N, C-alpha and C positions, 0 to 999 in steps of 0.2 A: 236290831242290835245297835247299841250305842258305842261308837268308837271313841268317844271322849272319856277322859279319865282324870282323876285327881290323884296325885301320888304324894303321900306324906312321908314315906320312908320311915326309918327308925329315928326317933327324936328323944333327947333327954327329957325327963319329967319337967313339965312346965314350959317347954320351949314351944314357940309358935311354929306351926307347920307351914312350909313354903306353899304358896298358892300356885298350882300348876294344872294345866290341862293339855290334852293332845287330841289330834284327829288324824286318823289314817286316811290317806287320799288315794283313790284309784283313778281310772280314766274317765269316770263319770263327771260331767260338767256340773252336776247338781252339788258337788262337794264345795264349790265356791260359795254358794249360799249358806251351806252348813258351816263353813269356816267363819263367815261373817256373823252368823248367829252365835257361834261358840265364843267369839270375841266379845260380843255384847253381854252374853250371860256371864262369862268369866270376869269381865270388868264390873259387872253388877255385884258379884261376890267380893270383889276387891275392896268395896266399902268397908266390910267387916274386917278385912285383913289390914287395911291401911289406916282405918280410923276416920276416913272422910270419903264422901262420894267422889267418883271420877266424873269430870265434866263431860257433858254430852259431846262437845267438840273433840275431846280426846278419844272418846269411844268411836266417833265417826272417822277420825284420822287413823286409828288402829285398824278399823274395818277396811279402810281403803288400802292401807299397807298390806294387810293380809290378802285382800282380793288381788292385788297386783302380783304378789309373790306366788299365790296359788295358781293364778291364770298363767303366769310364765312357766311354772312347773308343768302344768297340763299341756302347754303348747310345745315346750322344748325338751322335756324329759320323757323317755319312752316307758318308764316303769312307775312303780308306786312312789309315793312321797309321804312325808310325815310333817305335820304342823305341830309345833309345841309352843305353848304360851307359859310364861313364868313371871311372877312379880319378883324383882330382884332390887331390893331397896326402893328408891323412888322411881324405878324404871319398869316398864313392861318390856320383857325380853321375848321377841318373836323369832323363832327358829323354823326354817323350812329346809328339810332334807329332801333331796331328790336324786334320781339315778343318773342324771347327766353330769359327766365330769367337766363340762364346759362352764367356765366362770363367765358370766355375762359381761360384755364390754359396755362402757358408757358411750353412747352416741353423742356427738356434739349437739347441743340444742338446735332444733330446727322447727320453727312454727309451721313450716310448709309440709313437714313429714306427717304422714298419716300412719298411726300406730307406732309401736316400739318406743313408747314413752314410760313404760312401767318402772324401769329402774330409775329413771329421772324422778318420777313421782315419789318412789320409796326413799331415795336419797334426799330429796328436798324436805320430806316430812319427818323423817327419823332423826333422832339425836345422833346416832352413829349406825353405819352399815358395815358389816364384815362379811367377806365371802372367802370360803376355803374349800380345798379339795378334801374329800373323805375317801376311805377305801372303796365305797360303793357309789360314789358320785360327788356331790357337793353339798355344802351347808351354807345358807345365807342367814345372817343374824341381823335383825333390825331392832335397835333399842329406841324406845319412845318414852319420854318423860311423862309420868302420870299426872304431874302438876307442872305444866310448862313454865309457870311463873318462878319456880324454884330451880329449874334446870340451868 
């Protein structure tokens, strides 16, 4: 069964469909690898949508952001999670919904600390990061410029 999907919704004639994909996540750690593969495949399709290929470095950064978000959801949220990817103008919009209502706190940078650097990594790599409570937990949104030179 393929949990990824593209949603085009209803569009006026001649309008370009938004490029979207999602992946339902359960407690299985293999979903982290699936999420990384989804990002690579999704950004491969973005060439047709955006009119130019996405740089390999941008794909790798997006995969790292997704890996960190999914890893944190698996580690700290007791229930299911949902990863959504969407091209919104010149940005890749990454949303992760999970069942934990706890908004992660930024730890002070500490090169001696082992672990708990995920949010630091996401914040450093993303153009913007937003975290908000939802009725069933929280949503973390990370925006990444598809072409960092124009961001």
